[in-house]
C-alpha positions in Angstrom: -25.3 27.3 92.8 -27.8 28.6 90.4 -26.7 31.8 88.9 -29.1 34.6 87.6 -28.2 36.8 84.8 -28.2 39.8 86.9 -26.0 38.0 89.4 -23.5 37.1 86.8 -23.4 40.7 85.4 -22.7 42.1 88.9 -19.8 39.6 89.6 -18.3 40.4 86.2 -18.5 44.2 86.8 -16.4 43.4 90.0 -14.0 41.4 88.3 -13.4 44.0 85.7 -13.0 46.9 88.3 -9.1 46.2 88.2 -8.9 46.5 84.6 -10.7 49.8 84.7 -8.1 52.3 86.1 -9.8 55.3 84.2 -13.3 54.6 86.0 -15.2 54.0 83.0 -18.8 53.4 83.5 -19.4 49.7 83.2 -22.5 49.2 81.2 -23.6 46.1 79.3 -22.5 47.6 75.9 -19.0 48.6 77.4 -16.3 47.4 74.8 -13.7 45.7 76.7 -10.9 46.5 73.9 -12.0 50.0 73.0 -13.5 51.4 76.3 -11.2 49.8 78.7 -8.1 49.7 76.5 -7.7 45.9 77.2 -4.9 44.3 75.4 -4.8 40.4 74.9 -2.7 39.9 78.0 -5.2 41.8 80.1 -8.1 40.0 78.4 -6.5 36.5 79.3 -5.9 37.6 82.7 -9.6 38.7 82.9 -10.7 35.2 81.5 -8.6 33.4 84.3 -10.1 35.4 87.0 -13.7 34.7 85.5 -12.9 31.1 85.3 -11.7 30.9 88.8 -14.7 33.1 90.2 -17.4 31.0 88.5 -15.4 27.7 88.4 -16.0 27.3 84.7 -13.9 26.9 81.6 -14.1 29.4 78.8 -13.0 27.7 75.5 -10.5 29.9 73.7 -12.5 29.6 70.6 -15.3 31.6 72.2 -13.0 34.7 73.1 -13.1 36.5 69.6 -16.9 36.9 70.0 -16.5 38.4 73.3 -16.2 42.3 72.7 -18.6 43.8 75.4 -19.2 43.4 79.1 -22.7 41.6 78.0 -20.9 39.3 75.7 -18.7 38.2 78.5 -21.6 37.8 80.8 -23.4 35.8 78.2 -20.5 33.4 77.8 -20.3 33.0 81.5 -23.9 32.1 81.6 -23.7 29.6 78.8 -20.7 27.9 80.4 -22.6 27.8 83.9 -25.6 26.1 82.3 -23.4 23.7 80.6 -21.5 22.9 83.9 -24.7 22.6 85.7 -26.2 20.0 83.2 -23.2 18.0 83.4 -22.7 17.9 87.2 -23.8 14.4 88.5 -26.9 14.6 90.8 -26.0 13.9 94.4 
């Protein structure tokens, strides 16, 4: 499946909802740690949810650069593009 940036954003917002008990408005600049009070355990749970939803792997080395919702969506898009270019043609 080909994912557009907007679709990825919408899906990431859906995945973030369980991690947003205070109902913070989720915008691209929303800081996952400061605005949503996510600790490292919650962040790893979110990463697993994202990996499952998009059927991708997110290298742990990329996580220190993921601060905002937009950062996460961007990482997902990069990994989706890598996955798509590595898939065999059927």
